[in-house]
C-alpha positions in Angstrom: -1.2 -3.1 -6.6 -3.9 -1.1 -4.6 -7.1 -2.3 -6.3 -6.0 -5.6 -5.3 -5.5 -4.6 -2.5 -9.0 -2.8 -1.6 -11.1 -5.5 -3.9 -9.6 -8.3 -1.6 -10.3 -5.5 1.7 -13.8 -5.7 0.2 -13.9 -9.5 -0.3 -13.2 -10.4 2.9 -15.9 -7.7 4.6 -18.4 -9.2 2.5 -18.2 -12.8 4.7 -20.6 -13.8 7.2 -18.2 -13.8 10.7 -21.4 -15.2 12.4 -21.3 -18.3 10.5 -16.7 -18.9 11.2 -15.9 -20.5 13.8 -13.1 -19.6 16.2 -10.1 -20.4 13.7 -12.1 -18.6 10.9 -12.7 -15.7 12.5 -8.4 -15.9 13.4 -7.6 -16.4 10.2 -10.2 -13.2 8.8 -8.4 -10.5 11.6 -4.7 -11.9 10.9 -5.8 -11.9 6.7 -7.6 -8.5 6.9 -4.6 -6.4 8.9 -1.8 -8.4 6.6 -3.7 -6.2 4.2 -4.0 -3.2 6.3 0.2 -3.2 6.8 0.5 -4.1 3.1 -2.8 -1.3 2.3 0.3 1.3 3.6 3.4 -0.4 2.6 2.3 0.5 -1.0 1.4 3.5 0.8 4.7 4.2 1.9 6.0 3.5 -1.7 4.5 6.0 -3.3 5.9 9.3 -1.0 9.0 7.4 -1.2 8.9 7.5 -5.4 7.7 11.0 -5.4 10.8 12.2 -3.4 12.8 10.5 -5.4 11.2 11.9 -9.1 11.6 15.2 -7.2 15.8 15.2 -6.4 16.2 13.8 -9.9 14.6 17.1 -11.3 16.0 18.9 -8.6 19.3 16.7 -10.1 18.9 18.1 -13.7 18.6 21.4 -13.4 21.6 21.8 -10.2 23.6 20.1 -12.6 21.6 22.3 -16.1 22.2 25.2 -13.8 26.3 24.7 -13.5 26.8 23.7 -17.3 25.7 27.5 -17.8 
């Protein structure tokens, strides 16, 4: 997903804002804000995935230690 977000942001930054009317400028600003939020959510999701993997590993180790 991150590649898609980065590619979309790059594309949006190539738009010549001077050529846009006010409604198009507002739409562009909204699109950029929405993409920034999506990127942040993707980062949070990746951190949560890492935490889940760590907890799973710890749980497996604790279970293995309990069996011994």
